[in-house]
N, C-alpha and C positions, 0 to 999 in steps of 0.2 A: 678548669684546666689552666695551668700556669703558663704564662707567655714566656717565650725564650728571652734570654738576657739581651739579645741585640735589639729587641723592641725598646727596652729601657734606654739603650745607648742612642737610638734614633730620636727618642723623645727628648733626651738630655741635650743632644746636639741641636735639635730644632729650637729648644728653649734658649740656648746660648746664642744662636744666630739671630733670633728675633729680638733678644735684649740688646744686641749690638747694633741694631739698625737705627741708630740715633740720627745720623745725617748732620748737615751743617746749617740747618735753618732753625730759627727760634721764633717764639711768639713773644712779642713785647709784653712786659708786665708792669703793673702799677705798684707803687709803694716803695719801700726801701730797697736800694740796690744790694746785691750780694757783697760779702766781704772781699776786699782786694783793692784794686786801683779803680777809682771812680773818675770819669771824664765828663764834665758838664758840656753839653752841646747847646750853644746859644749864639745865634748870628750866622755869618757865612764863612767862618774859618774853622778848620779842624785842627785842634791843638796837637802838637807832637807828644808822643808818649814814650817813656822809657820803662821797661818791665824786665822781669826775669822769667826764664822758662818755668812754666807751671803757674805763673800768675794769672789771675782772672781779672780781665778788664771789663768794667761795666760803664756803658755809655748811658747818660741820663739826659733826656731832652728837657732843658730848663727854658726853652724858647716858647713862643706862642705859635710857632709854625711846625709843621710836620718835618721830621728829618729821617733820612734813610741811612742805615749803617751797613756797610759792606767791607769786609777785610779780604785783601788779595795777597797772594804770595808774590815774590819777585818775578815769577814767570807768568803772572796774570791769572792764576787759578783762584777762583773764589773759595776761600776757606770758611767764611762765615757770612751769612746773610741775616741780619737782624730785623729786616723788614722796615716798615714805616713806623717810626716812633711818634706817636701823638704827644702833645705837651704833657709832661709828667711821667711818661713811660720810660722804661729802661730795657736794655738788652746786654747780655754778658757773653764773653767768649774767653776760654782758657787757652793760653798759648803753650803748647806742649814742648816746643823746642825753640832754640835761639835762631835769630835771623832778623832781617829788615823787611817790614811789611808796609803796604800802603792801605789806607782805609778811606772810604767815602763817607761823609757825614751830612750830606745835603742832597736834595733832589737833583741838583745840577751836578752832572758827572765830573765837572772840572774842579769841584771843591774836594780836595783830598788832604790827608795828613799822613804822617809817618809814625810807625811803631817800631822801635828798636828793642828787640828782646835779647837780653844777654843770657849767658849760661846760668 
């Protein structure tokens, strides 16, 4: 017996919704960073970054200490949580739109940098 067409539509909708459930967290990776803007994290300062909308920024931990990467919008919403980057690990985030963002690059919450994303 052939199933009605709406079964197909439900299946298709479920597949689309499940594929869109990416979220804003990432697992740090070892090896070469993705193409785009690369920021080396080493020490206790977060370098300022200038990017364009659609650019991918990759943070690479070149330090001997663990570093945390977290990007926030101007109103404090966490846009990206890169987790604890072990030495040699990297994490990437693509900025979809222009704006000014802050990011944390160390375990100490007071260590932040700025990301200016132009159109």
